[in-house]
C-alpha positions in Angstrom: 75.2 -1.9 -80.6 72.2 -3.6 -79.3 70.8 -3.4 -75.9 69.8 -6.5 -74.1 66.5 -6.3 -72.5 66.3 -7.7 -69.0 63.0 -9.0 -68.0 62.3 -8.9 -64.3 59.5 -11.1 -63.3 57.5 -10.0 -60.2 56.9 -12.7 -57.6 53.4 -13.9 -57.4 51.9 -13.1 -54.0 49.8 -15.6 -52.2 46.3 -14.2 -51.5 44.3 -15.2 -48.4 40.8 -16.5 -49.1 38.0 -13.9 -48.6 35.9 -14.4 -45.3 36.5 -15.6 -41.8 38.5 -18.6 -40.7 37.3 -21.1 -38.2 39.2 -19.4 -35.3 37.7 -16.0 -36.1 34.2 -17.4 -36.3 34.7 -19.1 -32.9 36.0 -15.9 -31.3 33.1 -13.8 -32.8 30.5 -16.3 -31.6 32.0 -16.3 -28.1 31.9 -12.5 -28.0 28.3 -12.4 -29.3 27.2 -14.9 -26.7 28.9 -12.9 -23.9 27.3 -9.7 -25.1 23.8 -11.4 -25.2 24.4 -12.7 -21.6 25.3 -9.2 -20.4 22.2 -7.7 -22.0 20.0 -10.4 -20.5 21.4 -9.9 -17.0 20.9 -6.2 -17.3 17.2 -6.7 -18.4 16.6 -9.3 -15.7 18.0 -7.0 -12.9 16.0 -4.0 -14.2 12.8 -6.0 -14.4 13.3 -7.4 -10.9 13.9 -3.9 -9.5 10.8 -2.6 -11.3 8.7 -5.4 -10.0 9.9 -4.9 -6.4 9.2 -1.2 -6.7 5.7 -1.9 -8.2 4.8 -4.2 -5.3 6.0 -1.7 -2.8 3.8 1.0 -4.4 0.8 -1.3 -4.4 1.1 -2.0 -0.7 1.7 1.6 0.1 -1.4 2.6 -2.0 -3.6 0.1 -0.1 -2.4 1.4 3.3 -2.8 5.0 2.3 -6.4 4.5 1.1 -7.3 2.6 4.4 -5.7 5.3 6.6 -7.3 8.1 4.6 -10.8 6.8 5.5 -9.7 6.2 9.1 -8.0 9.6 9.6 -10.9 11.5 8.0 -13.5 9.8 10.2 -11.4 10.2 13.3 -10.7 13.9 12.8 -14.4 14.6 12.2 -15.7 12.7 15.2 -16.1 13.6 18.9 -13.7 12.2 21.4 -16.7 11.4 23.6 -17.9 8.9 21.0 -14.6 6.9 20.8 -14.5 3.4 22.3 -11.8 0.7 22.1 -11.7 -3.0 22.7 -9.4 -4.1 25.6 -6.9 -5.6 23.1 -6.7 -2.3 21.2 -7.5 -4.1 17.9 -10.8 -2.2 17.2 -12.2 1.3 17.6 -15.7 2.7 17.3 -16.6 6.3 16.7 -19.5 8.5 15.5 -19.7 10.1 12.1 -21.9 12.9 10.7 -22.0 11.4 7.2 -25.2 9.8 6.1 -25.6 7.2 3.4 -25.1 9.8 0.7 -21.9 11.2 2.3 -23.7 14.4 3.5 -23.2 16.1 6.9 -26.0 17.7 8.9 -26.0 20.4 11.5 -28.6 21.7 13.9 -29.9 25.2 14.0 -27.4 26.0 16.7 -24.5 24.8 14.4 -23.8 21.7 16.4 -23.3 18.4 14.5 -26.1 15.9 14.1 -24.4 12.5 14.3 -25.7 9.9 11.9 -24.2 6.5 12.9 -21.2 4.7 14.4 -18.2 3.5 12.3 -16.1 0.6 13.5 -12.6 -0.2 12.4 -11.2 -3.5 13.3 -8.8 -6.3 12.4 -10.1 -9.7 11.4 -7.6 -12.3 10.3 -5.3 -10.5 7.8 -7.8 -7.8 6.8 -8.7 -4.4 8.1 -12.4 -3.8 8.0 -14.8 -0.8 8.3 -18.4 -1.4 9.5 -21.3 1.0 9.8 -23.6 0.6 12.8 -26.9 2.5 12.9 -27.8 4.8 15.8 -31.5 4.0 16.4 -32.7 7.2 17.8 -34.5 10.2 16.3 -32.3 12.8 14.6 -33.3 15.4 17.2 -31.6 13.3 19.8 -28.3 12.7 18.0 -26.5 16.0 18.8 -24.9 14.8 22.0 -22.2 12.3 21.2 -22.0 9.0 23.0 -19.9 5.9 22.4 -21.5 2.7 21.3 -20.7 0.7 24.4 -22.3 3.3 26.7 -25.4 3.5 24.5 -25.9 -0.2 24.1 -24.5 -1.5 27.4 -22.6 -4.0 25.3 -18.9 -4.4 24.7 -17.5 -3.1 21.4 -16.4 -6.7 20.4 -20.1 -7.8 20.2 -20.6 -5.6 17.1 -17.6 -7.0 15.2 -19.5 -9.4 13.0 -17.1 -9.6 10.1 -19.6 -8.0 7.7 -17.5 -4.9 7.3 -15.9 -3.6 4.1 -12.3 -4.7 3.6 -10.0 -1.7 3.4 -6.6 -3.5 3.5 -5.4 -7.0 3.1 -2.2 -8.9 4.2 -2.6 -7.2 7.6 -0.1 -8.1 10.2 -1.1 -5.7 13.0 -3.6 -2.9 13.7 -3.5 -1.1 17.0 -5.3 1.9 18.4 -4.8 3.5 21.8 -5.5 6.7 23.7 -2.4 8.0 25.4 -3.0 8.4 29.2 -4.3 11.8 30.1 -5.0 12.9 26.5 -7.8 13.3 24.1 -5.8 11.9 21.2 -5.9 8.6 19.3 -2.7 6.9 18.2 -2.9 4.3 15.5 -0.4 1.8 14.0 -1.0 -0.3 10.8 1.4 -3.0 9.6 0.9 -5.0 6.4 3.0 -7.6 4.7 3.0 -8.2 0.9 3.5 -11.8 0.1 5.7 -12.7 -2.9 9.1 -13.8 -3.9 10.4 -11.2 -1.5 8.1 -10.4 1.5 7.8 -6.7 2.3 6.6 -5.4 5.6 5.5 -1.8 5.8 4.3 0.2 8.8 2.4 3.5 9.0 1.5 5.2 12.3 0.3 8.5 13.5 -1.7 10.4 16.1 -5.1 12.2 15.4 -7.1 14.6 17.6 -10.9 14.5 17.1 -12.1 18.0 16.4 -15.8 17.9 17.4 
């Protein structure tokens, strides 16, 4: 007895071509473009925030340098040497520092004043100007303000030849509160750019000598 062999043929499966089709390519391209757009927006916002912070720090740095000079001179002066313009935009005071930055004292320990320093606003700049005191050193121990010594208003010395301490100035005010021996100051600057920034610093100082 012979056995019949039954041959079973397997169906031939249809294979998909290797690679991406047109639809997949379009979807992938869209996703890639969306991802690139998100990365660019993130970079742009971060750069803008950094630039704004950098501009803010630059303005603050200029203001702090200007006020450091002013506060140091004001603290080391005598209140009797302080004079203001009527509009409160300028102040004059004596300093002990000579051209080399050295301070001098008499045998009795009293300061020997060297010259006057003027701080004033001109246009959009804060300036510092040195004015000589044309008397012998032995006569410079008693402080006197520049208007009393010269019999001229403080404004007559504001020549515009001073050293610029701060730019983009909006306002500079100095005043002596009534009944006090204190000096109050207020400095406001504006940084010009795509976004204007206005910053204000103010304080009160008591001359020590």
